[in-house]
Every structure is written in C-alpha cells, then in structure tokens.
PDB file of N, H, CA, C and O in Angstrom:
ATOM      1  N   MET A   1      89.203  53.800  52.564  1.00  0.00           N
ATOM      2  CA  MET A   1      89.912  53.570  53.809  1.00  0.00           C
ATOM      3  C   MET A   1      89.084  54.157  54.950  1.00  0.00           C
ATOM      4  O   MET A   1      88.474  55.217  54.808  1.00  0.00           O
ATOM      5  N   ASP A   2      89.073  53.465  56.064  1.00  0.00           N
ATOM      6  H   ASP A   2      89.568  52.604  56.180  1.00  0.00           H
ATOM      7  CA  ASP A   2      88.378  53.932  57.248  1.00  0.00           C
ATOM      8  C   ASP A   2      88.936  55.297  57.659  1.00  0.00           C
ATOM      9  O   ASP A   2      90.151  55.482  57.726  1.00  0.00           O
ATOM     10  N   ALA A   3      88.053  56.238  57.928  1.00  0.00           N
ATOM     11  H   ALA A   3      87.066  56.087  57.873  1.00  0.00           H
ATOM     12  CA  ALA A   3      88.472  57.603  58.253  1.00  0.00           C
ATOM     13  C   ALA A   3      89.330  57.654  59.512  1.00  0.00           C
ATOM     14  O   ALA A   3      90.294  58.417  59.572  1.00  0.00           O
ATOM     15  N   LYS A   4      88.995  56.856  60.509  1.00  0.00           N
ATOM     16  H   LYS A   4      88.212  56.236  60.460  1.00  0.00           H
ATOM     17  CA  LYS A   4      89.787  56.853  61.744  1.00  0.00           C
ATOM     18  C   LYS A   4      91.199  56.345  61.492  1.00  0.00           C
ATOM     19  O   LYS A   4      92.167  56.883  62.029  1.00  0.00           O
ATOM     20  N   VAL A   5      91.309  55.314  60.680  1.00  0.00           N
ATOM     21  H   VAL A   5      90.522  54.877  60.244  1.00  0.00           H
ATOM     22  CA  VAL A   5      92.630  54.775  60.348  1.00  0.00           C
ATOM     23  C   VAL A   5      93.416  55.804  59.540  1.00  0.00           C
ATOM     24  O   VAL A   5      94.613  55.977  59.766  1.00  0.00           O
ATOM     25  N   ARG A   6      92.767  56.484  58.608  1.00  0.00           N
ATOM     26  H   ARG A   6      91.794  56.344  58.424  1.00  0.00           H
ATOM     27  CA  ARG A   6      93.429  57.517  57.797  1.00  0.00           C
ATOM     28  C   ARG A   6      93.990  58.620  58.673  1.00  0.00           C
ATOM     29  O   ARG A   6      95.111  59.083  58.462  1.00  0.00           O
ATOM     30  N   ILE A   7      93.202  59.044  59.664  1.00  0.00           N
ATOM     31  H   ILE A   7      92.292  58.668  59.836  1.00  0.00           H
ATOM     32  CA  ILE A   7      93.669  60.083  60.592  1.00  0.00           C
ATOM     33  C   ILE A   7      94.901  59.597  61.361  1.00  0.00           C
ATOM     34  O   ILE A   7      95.872  60.335  61.527  1.00  0.00           O
ATOM     35  N   CYS A   8      94.847  58.362  61.820  1.00  0.00           N
ATOM     36  H   CYS A   8      94.058  57.763  61.685  1.00  0.00           H
ATOM     37  CA  CYS A   8      95.985  57.798  62.555  1.00  0.00           C
ATOM     38  C   CYS A   8      97.222  57.693  61.667  1.00  0.00           C
ATOM     39  O   CYS A   8      98.329  58.017  62.097  1.00  0.00           O
ATOM     40  N   LEU A   9      97.034  57.245  60.442  1.00  0.00           N
ATOM     41  H   LEU A   9      96.134  56.982  60.093  1.00  0.00           H
ATOM     42  CA  LEU A   9      98.165  57.143  59.526  1.00  0.00           C
ATOM     43  C   LEU A   9      98.753  58.523  59.232  1.00  0.00           C
ATOM     44  O   LEU A   9      99.970  58.669  59.118  1.00  0.00           O
ATOM     45  N   ASP A  10      97.901  59.520  59.111  1.00  0.00           N
ATOM     46  H   ASP A  10      96.912  59.401  59.203  1.00  0.00           H
ATOM     47  CA  ASP A  10      98.389  60.894  58.896  1.00  0.00           C
ATOM     48  C   ASP A  10      99.229  61.361  60.083  1.00  0.00           C
ATOM     49  O   ASP A  10     100.264  62.001  59.899  1.00  0.00           O
ATOM     50  N   LYS A  11      98.787  61.044  61.294  1.00  0.00           N
ATOM     51  H   LYS A  11      97.946  60.525  61.444  1.00  0.00           H
ATOM     52  CA  LYS A  11      99.536  61.431  62.488  1.00  0.00           C
ATOM     53  C   LYS A  11     100.874  60.705  62.561  1.00  0.00           C
ATOM     54  O   LYS A  11     101.880  61.282  62.976  1.00  0.00           O
ATOM     55  N   ILE A  12     100.881  59.448  62.161  1.00  0.00           N
ATOM     56  H   ILE A  12     100.064  58.980  61.825  1.00  0.00           H
ATOM     57  CA  ILE A  12     102.130  58.688  62.130  1.00  0.00           C
ATOM     58  C   ILE A  12     103.090  59.305  61.116  1.00  0.00           C
ATOM     59  O   ILE A  12     104.288  59.407  61.377  1.00  0.00           O
ATOM     60  N   GLU A  13     102.570  59.715  59.968  1.00  0.00           N
ATOM     61  H   GLU A  13     101.596  59.633  59.757  1.00  0.00           H
ATOM     62  CA  GLU A  13     103.407  60.380  58.966  1.00  0.00           C
ATOM     63  C   GLU A  13     103.972  61.691  59.506  1.00  0.00           C
ATOM     64  O   GLU A  13     105.132  62.021  59.256  1.00  0.00           O
ATOM     65  N   GLU A  14     103.152  62.438  60.244  1.00  0.00           N
ATOM     66  H   GLU A  14     102.210  62.170  60.447  1.00  0.00           H
ATOM     67  CA  GLU A  14     103.624  63.687  60.847  1.00  0.00           C
ATOM     68  C   GLU A  14     104.759  63.402  61.838  1.00  0.00           C
ATOM     69  O   GLU A  14     105.769  64.105  61.854  1.00  0.00           O
ATOM     70  N   ALA A  15     104.583  62.374  62.657  1.00  0.00           N
ATOM     71  H   ALA A  15     103.762  61.803  62.644  1.00  0.00           H
ATOM     72  CA  ALA A  15     105.616  61.997  63.621  1.00  0.00           C
ATOM     73  C   ALA A  15     106.895  61.595  62.910  1.00  0.00           C
ATOM     74  O   ALA A  15     107.993  61.949  63.339  1.00  0.00           O
ATOM     75  N   GLN A  16     106.748  60.858  61.826  1.00  0.00           N
ATOM     76  H   GLN A  16     105.856  60.571  61.477  1.00  0.00           H
ATOM     77  CA  GLN A  16     107.906  60.435  61.049  1.00  0.00           C
ATOM     78  C   GLN A  16     108.646  61.656  60.517  1.00  0.00           C
ATOM     79  O   GLN A  16     109.876  61.698  60.538  1.00  0.00           O
ATOM     80  N   GLY A  17     107.900  62.647  60.042  1.00  0.00           N
ATOM     81  H   GLY A  17     106.901  62.613  60.025  1.00  0.00           H
ATOM     82  CA  GLY A  17     108.529  63.868  59.549  1.00  0.00           C
ATOM     83  C   GLY A  17     109.275  64.619  60.641  1.00  0.00           C
ATOM     84  O   GLY A  17     110.363  65.144  60.407  1.00  0.00           O
ATOM     85  N   LEU A  18     108.683  64.670  61.850  1.00  0.00           N
ATOM     86  H   LEU A  18     107.799  64.243  62.040  1.00  0.00           H
ATOM     87  CA  LEU A  18     109.343  65.338  62.967  1.00  0.00           C
ATOM     88  C   LEU A  18     110.628  64.621  63.373  1.00  0.00           C
ATOM     89  O   LEU A  18     111.640  65.261  63.659  1.00  0.00           O
ATOM     90  N   ILE A  19     110.581  63.305  63.396  1.00  0.00           N
ATOM     91  H   ILE A  19     109.758  62.785  63.164  1.00  0.00           H
ATOM     92  CA  ILE A  19     111.778  62.522  63.722  1.00  0.00           C
ATOM     93  C   ILE A  19     112.856  62.776  62.673  1.00  0.00           C
ATOM     94  O   ILE A  19     114.032  62.922  63.008  1.00  0.00           O
ATOM     95  N   ASN A  20     112.457  62.827  61.419  1.00  0.00           N
ATOM     96  H   ASN A  20     111.502  62.709  61.148  1.00  0.00           H
ATOM     97  CA  ASN A  20     113.415  63.084  60.342  1.00  0.00           C
ATOM     98  C   ASN A  20     114.054  64.466  60.502  1.00  0.00           C
ATOM     99  O   ASN A  20     115.261  64.618  60.313  1.00  0.00           O
ATOM    100  N   GLU A  21     113.243  65.473  60.849  1.00  0.00           N
ATOM    101  H   GLU A  21     112.263  65.349  61.003  1.00  0.00           H
ATOM    102  CA  GLU A  21     113.773  66.812  61.065  1.00  0.00           C
ATOM    103  C   GLU A  21     114.768  66.837  62.223  1.00  0.00           C
ATOM    104  O   GLU A  21     115.827  67.457  62.131  1.00  0.00           O
ATOM    105  N   ALA A  22     114.417  66.163  63.305  1.00  0.00           N
ATOM    106  H   ALA A  22     113.557  65.660  63.380  1.00  0.00           H
ATOM    107  CA  ALA A  22     115.304  66.109  64.462  1.00  0.00           C
ATOM    108  C   ALA A  22     116.617  65.415  64.111  1.00  0.00           C
ATOM    109  O   ALA A  22     117.692  65.880  64.489  1.00  0.00           O
ATOM    110  N   ALA A  23     116.526  64.309  63.392  1.00  0.00           N
ATOM    111  H   ALA A  23     115.653  63.931  63.085  1.00  0.00           H
ATOM    112  CA  ALA A  23     117.729  63.585  62.995  1.00  0.00           C
ATOM    113  C   ALA A  23     118.600  64.442  62.091  1.00  0.00           C
ATOM    114  O   ALA A  23     119.823  64.460  62.235  1.00  0.00           O
ATOM    115  N   SER A  24     117.980  65.145  61.171  1.00  0.00           N
ATOM    116  H   SER A  24     116.987  65.131  61.054  1.00  0.00           H
ATOM    117  CA  SER A  24     118.741  66.021  60.280  1.00  0.00           C
ATOM    118  C   SER A  24     119.440  67.118  61.069  1.00  0.00           C
ATOM    119  O   SER A  24     120.586  67.467  60.784  1.00  0.00           O
ATOM    120  N   GLY A  25     118.742  67.661  62.064  1.00  0.00           N
ATOM    121  H   GLY A  25     117.811  67.378  62.295  1.00  0.00           H
ATOM    122  CA  GLY A  25     119.345  68.694  62.890  1.00  0.00           C
ATOM    123  C   GLY A  25     120.546  68.192  63.671  1.00  0.00           C
ATOM    124  O   GLY A  25     121.546  68.898  63.797  1.00  0.00           O
ATOM    125  N   LEU A  26     120.456  66.983  64.193  1.00  0.00           N
ATOM    126  H   LEU A  26     119.644  66.409  64.091  1.00  0.00           H
ATOM    127  CA  LEU A  26     121.561  66.422  64.965  1.00  0.00           C
ATOM    128  C   LEU A  26     122.712  65.953  64.095  1.00  0.00           C
ATOM    129  O   LEU A  26     123.845  65.845  64.566  1.00  0.00           O
ATOM    130  N   SER A  27     122.435  65.675  62.844  1.00  0.00           N
ATOM    131  H   SER A  27     121.515  65.762  62.462  1.00  0.00           H
ATOM    132  CA  SER A  27     123.487  65.128  61.982  1.00  0.00           C
ATOM    133  C   SER A  27     124.661  66.091  61.813  1.00  0.00           C
ATOM    134  O   SER A  27     125.777  65.662  61.518  1.00  0.00           O
ATOM    135  N   SER A  28     124.421  67.371  61.994  1.00  0.00           N
ATOM    136  H   SER A  28     123.515  67.720  62.233  1.00  0.00           H
ATOM    137  CA  SER A  28     125.497  68.345  61.808  1.00  0.00           C
ATOM    138  C   SER A  28     126.127  68.800  63.130  1.00  0.00           C
ATOM    139  O   SER A  28     126.981  69.688  63.136  1.00  0.00           O
ATOM    140  N   VAL A  29     125.711  68.196  64.246  1.00  0.00           N
ATOM    141  H   VAL A  29     125.018  67.475  64.241  1.00  0.00           H
ATOM    142  CA  VAL A  29     126.247  68.572  65.550  1.00  0.00           C
ATOM    143  C   VAL A  29     127.296  67.550  65.967  1.00  0.00           C
ATOM    144  O   VAL A  29     127.021  66.352  66.041  1.00  0.00           O
ATOM    145  N   ASP A  30     128.503  68.041  66.237  1.00  0.00           N
ATOM    146  H   ASP A  30     128.727  69.014  66.176  1.00  0.00           H
ATOM    147  CA  ASP A  30     129.578  67.149  66.678  1.00  0.00           C
ATOM    148  C   ASP A  30     129.194  66.441  67.967  1.00  0.00           C
ATOM    149  O   ASP A  30     128.655  67.053  68.889  1.00  0.00           O
ATOM    150  N   GLY A  31     129.476  65.153  68.023  1.00  0.00           N
ATOM    151  H   GLY A  31     129.915  64.655  67.275  1.00  0.00           H
ATOM    152  CA  GLY A  31     129.231  64.366  69.217  1.00  0.00           C
ATOM    153  C   GLY A  31     127.857  63.726  69.286  1.00  0.00           C
ATOM    154  O   GLY A  31     127.547  63.059  70.273  1.00  0.00           O
ATOM    155  N   PHE A  32     127.029  63.905  68.274  1.00  0.00           N
ATOM    156  H   PHE A  32     127.281  64.447  67.472  1.00  0.00           H
ATOM    157  CA  PHE A  32     125.676  63.356  68.301  1.00  0.00           C
ATOM    158  C   PHE A  32     125.438  62.310  67.212  1.00  0.00           C
ATOM    159  O   PHE A  32     124.297  62.075  66.814  1.00  0.00           O
ATOM    160  N   SER A  33     126.488  61.698  66.741  1.00  0.00           N
ATOM    161  H   SER A  33     127.415  61.889  67.063  1.00  0.00           H
ATOM    162  CA  SER A  33     126.311  60.703  65.671  1.00  0.00           C
ATOM    163  C   SER A  33     125.517  59.488  66.144  1.00  0.00           C
ATOM    164  O   SER A  33     124.740  58.920  65.377  1.00  0.00           O
ATOM    165  N   GLU A  34     125.706  59.084  67.401  1.00  0.00           N
ATOM    166  H   GLU A  34     126.337  59.545  68.025  1.00  0.00           H
ATOM    167  CA  GLU A  34     124.960  57.931  67.914  1.00  0.00           C
ATOM    168  C   GLU A  34     123.467  58.244  67.999  1.00  0.00           C
ATOM    169  O   GLU A  34     122.634  57.414  67.634  1.00  0.00           O
ATOM    170  N   GLU A  35     123.131  59.440  68.480  1.00  0.00           N
ATOM    171  H   GLU A  35     123.808  60.114  68.777  1.00  0.00           H
ATOM    172  CA  GLU A  35     121.733  59.838  68.564  1.00  0.00           C
ATOM    173  C   GLU A  35     121.128  59.968  67.170  1.00  0.00           C
ATOM    174  O   GLU A  35     119.979  59.581  66.953  1.00  0.00           O
ATOM    175  N   TRP A  36     121.887  60.504  66.234  1.00  0.00           N
ATOM    176  H   TRP A  36     122.820  60.817  66.410  1.00  0.00           H
ATOM    177  CA  TRP A  36     121.438  60.621  64.850  1.00  0.00           C
ATOM    178  C   TRP A  36     121.119  59.238  64.284  1.00  0.00           C
ATOM    179  O   TRP A  36     120.099  59.042  63.624  1.00  0.00           O
ATOM    180  N   SER A  37     122.011  58.286  64.555  1.00  0.00           N
ATOM    181  H   SER A  37     122.839  58.446  65.092  1.00  0.00           H
ATOM    182  CA  SER A  37     121.807  56.920  64.072  1.00  0.00           C
ATOM    183  C   SER A  37     120.561  56.285  64.693  1.00  0.00           C
ATOM    184  O   SER A  37     119.788  55.618  64.005  1.00  0.00           O
ATOM    185  N   LYS A  38     120.376  56.494  65.981  1.00  0.00           N
ATOM    186  H   LYS A  38     121.003  57.036  66.540  1.00  0.00           H
ATOM    187  CA  LYS A  38     119.199  55.924  66.662  1.00  0.00           C
ATOM    188  C   LYS A  38     117.912  56.546  66.139  1.00  0.00           C
ATOM    189  O   LYS A  38     116.909  55.850  65.979  1.00  0.00           O
ATOM    190  N   LEU A  39     117.931  57.839  65.873  1.00  0.00           N
ATOM    191  H   LEU A  39     118.746  58.404  66.003  1.00  0.00           H
ATOM    192  CA  LEU A  39     116.747  58.485  65.310  1.00  0.00           C
ATOM    193  C   LEU A  39     116.452  57.947  63.910  1.00  0.00           C
ATOM    194  O   LEU A  39     115.290  57.818  63.525  1.00  0.00           O
ATOM    195  N   GLY A  40     117.490  57.639  63.157  1.00  0.00           N
ATOM    196  H   GLY A  40     118.435  57.744  63.470  1.00  0.00           H
ATOM    197  CA  GLY A  40     117.299  57.029  61.839  1.00  0.00           C
ATOM    198  C   GLY A  40     116.607  55.682  61.952  1.00  0.00           C
ATOM    199  O   GLY A  40     115.735  55.355  61.148  1.00  0.00           O
ATOM    200  N   LYS A  41     116.997  54.900  62.951  1.00  0.00           N
ATOM    201  H   LYS A  41     117.706  55.165  63.604  1.00  0.00           H
ATOM    202  CA  LYS A  41     116.358  53.604  63.173  1.00  0.00           C
ATOM    203  C   LYS A  41     114.912  53.778  63.626  1.00  0.00           C
ATOM    204  O   LYS A  41     114.031  53.020  63.221  1.00  0.00           O
ATOM    205  N   LEU A  42     114.675  54.782  64.471  1.00  0.00           N
ATOM    206  H   LEU A  42     115.391  55.397  64.800  1.00  0.00           H
ATOM    207  CA  LEU A  42     113.308  55.067  64.903  1.00  0.00           C
ATOM    208  C   LEU A  42     112.448  55.476  63.710  1.00  0.00           C
ATOM    209  O   LEU A  42     111.304  55.040  63.583  1.00  0.00           O
ATOM    210  N   TYR A  43     112.996  56.304  62.851  1.00  0.00           N
ATOM    211  H   TYR A  43     113.926  56.658  62.954  1.00  0.00           H
ATOM    212  CA  TYR A  43     112.302  56.719  61.629  1.00  0.00           C
ATOM    213  C   TYR A  43     111.896  55.491  60.810  1.00  0.00           C
ATOM    214  O   TYR A  43     110.754  55.382  60.362  1.00  0.00           O
ATOM    215  N   ASP A  44     112.834  54.577  60.621  1.00  0.00           N
ATOM    216  H   ASP A  44     113.762  54.665  60.985  1.00  0.00           H
ATOM    217  CA  ASP A  44     112.546  53.356  59.857  1.00  0.00           C
ATOM    218  C   ASP A  44     111.475  52.512  60.536  1.00  0.00           C
ATOM    219  O   ASP A  44     110.618  51.936  59.865  1.00  0.00           O
ATOM    220  N   SER A  45     111.521  52.438  61.873  1.00  0.00           N
ATOM    221  H   SER A  45     112.217  52.906  62.417  1.00  0.00           H
ATOM    222  CA  SER A  45     110.535  51.666  62.612  1.00  0.00           C
ATOM    223  C   SER A  45     109.141  52.281  62.467  1.00  0.00           C
ATOM    224  O   SER A  45     108.154  51.567  62.289  1.00  0.00           O
ATOM    225  N   ILE A  46     109.073  53.598  62.544  1.00  0.00           N
ATOM    226  H   ILE A  46     109.875  54.178  62.688  1.00  0.00           H
ATOM    227  CA  ILE A  46     107.788  54.279  62.371  1.00  0.00           C
ATOM    228  C   ILE A  46     107.240  54.011  60.973  1.00  0.00           C
ATOM    229  O   ILE A  46     106.049  53.751  60.802  1.00  0.00           O
ATOM    230  N   LYS A  47     108.114  54.077  59.983  1.00  0.00           N
ATOM    231  H   LYS A  47     109.081  54.289  60.121  1.00  0.00           H
ATOM    232  CA  LYS A  47     107.705  53.807  58.602  1.00  0.00           C
ATOM    233  C   LYS A  47     107.174  52.378  58.468  1.00  0.00           C
ATOM    234  O   LYS A  47     106.152  52.146  57.823  1.00  0.00           O
ATOM    235  N   ASP A  48     107.878  51.425  59.081  1.00  0.00           N
ATOM    236  H   ASP A  48     108.709  51.614  59.605  1.00  0.00           H
ATOM    237  CA  ASP A  48     107.439  50.023  59.037  1.00  0.00           C
ATOM    238  C   ASP A  48     106.062  49.858  59.676  1.00  0.00           C
ATOM    239  O   ASP A  48     105.212  49.141  59.149  1.00  0.00           O
ATOM    240  N   HIS A  49     105.843  50.522  60.810  1.00  0.00           N
ATOM    241  H   HIS A  49     106.534  51.104  61.238  1.00  0.00           H
ATOM    242  CA  HIS A  49     104.550  50.425  61.482  1.00  0.00           C
ATOM    243  C   HIS A  49     103.442  51.066  60.647  1.00  0.00           C
ATOM    244  O   HIS A  49     102.316  50.567  60.620  1.00  0.00           O
ATOM    245  N   TRP A  50     103.754  52.154  59.974  1.00  0.00           N
ATOM    246  H   TRP A  50     104.668  52.559  59.995  1.00  0.00           H
ATOM    247  CA  TRP A  50     102.771  52.780  59.093  1.00  0.00           C
ATOM    248  C   TRP A  50     102.299  51.758  58.057  1.00  0.00           C
ATOM    249  O   TRP A  50     101.102  51.610  57.813  1.00  0.00           O
ATOM    250  N   HIS A  51     103.268  51.055  57.453  1.00  0.00           N
ATOM    251  H   HIS A  51     104.240  51.176  57.652  1.00  0.00           H
ATOM    252  CA  HIS A  51     102.921  50.067  56.426  1.00  0.00           C
ATOM    253  C   HIS A  51     102.141  48.892  57.008  1.00  0.00           C
ATOM    254  O   HIS A  51     101.235  48.368  56.358  1.00  0.00           O
ATOM    255  N   LEU A  52     102.485  48.471  58.234  1.00  0.00           N
ATOM    256  H   LEU A  52     103.221  48.896  58.762  1.00  0.00           H
ATOM    257  CA  LEU A  52     101.740  47.384  58.874  1.00  0.00           C
ATOM    258  C   LEU A  52     100.287  47.777  59.108  1.00  0.00           C
ATOM    259  O   LEU A  52      99.373  47.000  58.833  1.00  0.00           O
ATOM    260  N   ILE A  53     100.081  48.979  59.612  1.00  0.00           N
ATOM    261  H   ILE A  53     100.824  49.611  59.835  1.00  0.00           H
ATOM    262  CA  ILE A  53      98.723  49.443  59.890  1.00  0.00           C
ATOM    263  C   ILE A  53      97.937  49.609  58.590  1.00  0.00           C
ATOM    264  O   ILE A  53      96.784  49.190  58.498  1.00  0.00           O
ATOM    265  N   GLU A  54      98.556  50.210  57.607  1.00  0.00           N
ATOM    266  H   GLU A  54      99.493  50.551  57.681  1.00  0.00           H
ATOM    267  CA  GLU A  54      97.883  50.404  56.312  1.00  0.00           C
ATOM    268  C   GLU A  54      97.531  49.064  55.687  1.00  0.00           C
ATOM    269  O   GLU A  54      96.438  48.904  55.144  1.00  0.00           O
ATOM    270  N   GLY A  55      98.441  48.100  55.755  1.00  0.00           N
ATOM    271  H   GLY A  55      99.330  48.230  56.196  1.00  0.00           H
ATOM    272  CA  GLY A  55      98.186  46.776  55.203  1.00  0.00           C
ATOM    273  C   GLY A  55      97.087  46.036  55.950  1.00  0.00           C
ATOM    274  O   GLY A  55      96.257  45.356  55.346  1.00  0.00           O
ATOM    275  N   ARG A  56      97.092  46.176  57.267  1.00  0.00           N
ATOM    276  H   ARG A  56      97.767  46.728  57.757  1.00  0.00           H
ATOM    277  CA  ARG A  56      96.053  45.533  58.083  1.00  0.00           C
ATOM    278  C   ARG A  56      94.680  46.108  57.745  1.00  0.00           C
ATOM    279  O   ARG A  56      93.706  45.368  57.610  1.00  0.00           O
ATOM    280  N   GLU A  57      94.608  47.426  57.610  1.00  0.00           N
ATOM    281  H   GLU A  57      95.400  48.027  57.720  1.00  0.00           H
ATOM    282  CA  GLU A  57      93.343  48.064  57.265  1.00  0.00           C
ATOM    283  C   GLU A  57      92.868  47.596  55.895  1.00  0.00           C
ATOM    284  O   GLU A  57      91.683  47.319  55.708  1.00  0.00           O
ATOM    285  N   ARG A  58      93.776  47.508  54.949  1.00  0.00           N
ATOM    286  H   ARG A  58      94.738  47.733  55.100  1.00  0.00           H
ATOM    287  CA  ARG A  58      93.434  47.062  53.593  1.00  0.00           C
ATOM    288  C   ARG A  58      92.949  45.618  53.619  1.00  0.00           C
ATOM    289  O   ARG A  58      91.965  45.275  52.964  1.00  0.00           O
ATOM    290  N   ASP A  59      93.651  44.765  54.389  1.00  0.00           N
ATOM    291  H   ASP A  59      94.450  45.043  54.922  1.00  0.00           H
ATOM    292  CA  ASP A  59      93.238  43.360  54.488  1.00  0.00           C
ATOM    293  C   ASP A  59      91.846  43.233  55.091  1.00  0.00           C
ATOM    294  O   ASP A  59      91.027  42.449  54.613  1.00  0.00           O
ATOM    295  N   LEU A  60      91.580  44.003  56.140  1.00  0.00           N
ATOM    296  H   LEU A  60      92.246  44.639  56.529  1.00  0.00           H
ATOM    297  CA  LEU A  60      90.262  43.949  56.765  1.00  0.00           C
ATOM    298  C   LEU A  60      89.183  44.459  55.818  1.00  0.00           C
ATOM    299  O   LEU A  60      88.086  43.903  55.757  1.00  0.00           O
ATOM    300  N   ARG A  61      89.497  45.508  55.089  1.00  0.00           N
ATOM    301  H   ARG A  61      90.388  45.960  55.138  1.00  0.00           H
ATOM    302  CA  ARG A  61      88.530  46.085  54.152  1.00  0.00           C
ATOM    303  C   ARG A  61      88.214  45.106  53.022  1.00  0.00           C
ATOM    304  O   ARG A  61      87.083  45.060  52.539  1.00  0.00           O
ATOM    305  N   ASN A  62      89.192  44.337  52.608  1.00  0.00           N
ATOM    306  H   ASN A  62      90.111  44.374  53.001  1.00  0.00           H
ATOM    307  CA  ASN A  62      89.011  43.428  51.483  1.00  0.00           C
ATOM    308  C   ASN A  62      88.592  42.008  51.900  1.00  0.00           C
ATOM    309  O   ASN A  62      88.337  41.155  51.050  1.00  0.00           O
ATOM    310  N   SER A  63      88.526  41.771  53.197  1.00  0.00           N
ATOM    311  H   SER A  63      88.733  42.464  53.887  1.00  0.00           H
ATOM    312  CA  SER A  63      88.160  40.441  53.684  1.00  0.00           C
ATOM    313  C   SER A  63      86.658  40.203  53.504  1.00  0.00           C
ATOM    314  O   SER A  63      85.844  41.037  53.901  1.00  0.00           O
ATOM    315  N   PRO A  64      86.296  39.075  52.908  1.00  0.00           N
ATOM    316  CA  PRO A  64      84.874  38.776  52.710  1.00  0.00           C
ATOM    317  C   PRO A  64      84.171  38.462  54.037  1.00  0.00           C
ATOM    318  O   PRO A  64      82.942  38.509  54.103  1.00  0.00           O
ATOM    319  N   ASN A  65      84.922  38.145  55.085  1.00  0.00           N
ATOM    320  H   ASN A  65      85.920  38.107  55.031  1.00  0.00           H
ATOM    321  CA  ASN A  65      84.330  37.800  56.378  1.00  0.00           C
ATOM    322  C   ASN A  65      84.074  39.005  57.261  1.00  0.00           C
ATOM    323  O   ASN A  65      83.405  38.892  58.288  1.00  0.00           O
ATOM    324  N   GLU A  66      84.591  40.135  56.879  1.00  0.00           N
ATOM    325  H   GLU A  66      85.135  40.227  56.045  1.00  0.00           H
ATOM    326  CA  GLU A  66      84.423  41.332  57.674  1.00  0.00           C
ATOM    327  C   GLU A  66      83.310  42.189  57.103  1.00  0.00           C
ATOM    328  O   GLU A  66      83.175  42.331  55.888  1.00  0.00           O
ATOM    329  N   THR A  67      82.521  42.755  57.993  1.00  0.00           N
ATOM    330  H   THR A  67      82.631  42.640  58.980  1.00  0.00           H
ATOM    331  CA  THR A  67      81.490  43.690  57.538  1.00  0.00           C
ATOM    332  C   THR A  67      82.008  45.100  57.771  1.00  0.00           C
ATOM    333  O   THR A  67      82.493  45.401  58.862  1.00  0.00           O
ATOM    334  N   PRO A  68      81.918  45.957  56.787  1.00  0.00           N
ATOM    335  CA  PRO A  68      82.429  47.308  56.952  1.00  0.00           C
ATOM    336  C   PRO A  68      81.629  48.083  57.991  1.00  0.00           C
ATOM    337  O   PRO A  68      80.416  47.920  58.121  1.00  0.00           O
ATOM    338  N   GLU A  69      82.348  48.932  58.730  1.00  0.00           N
ATOM    339  H   GLU A  69      83.333  49.064  58.625  1.00  0.00           H
ATOM    340  CA  GLU A  69      81.678  49.782  59.706  1.00  0.00           C
ATOM    341  C   GLU A  69      81.060  50.959  59.000  1.00  0.00           C
ATOM    342  O   GLU A  69      81.583  51.416  57.984  1.00  0.00           O
ATOM    343  N   PRO A  70      79.942  51.466  59.524  1.00  0.00           N
ATOM    344  CA  PRO A  70      79.289  52.626  58.875  1.00  0.00           C
ATOM    345  C   PRO A  70      80.131  53.879  58.957  1.00  0.00           C
ATOM    346  O   PRO A  70      79.723  54.930  58.462  1.00  0.00           O
TER     347      PRO A  70
END
C-alpha cells in the first residue's frame, strides 16, 4: 500500500475512534440523544469513506494501466 495513503487511512481511523468516544460520552447525558444519533451516523460515514479510499488505492495498485509511484 502507498505510504501516503496508509498514513491518511490511519488518520481517518483515529478520527473515527474520536467520534466514537464522543458519541459514547454523549450517550449517557440526558437530552443529547439526537446528537448521539448524529455522531453515530458520522461514524458510519467515516467508516464508509475509509473503505472507499482503501478500495480505490487497491484498485489503482492492481490496475495494469497504472504505473506504481516510487
């Protein structure tokens, strides 16, 4: 995997973890169920984007028409 993409994916995973922590913290606070729900959706969206980026990188790496970068 391209090192730059790996670094970006790691940062996305870190962000996902922070969002999860924030959502967990709000889940026990009265009156914040809507925010908790929205953070859950954001978490899922971040996860989906992680998979899109990882898949795109894999497709480019495996494409016979692409030349790998040094």
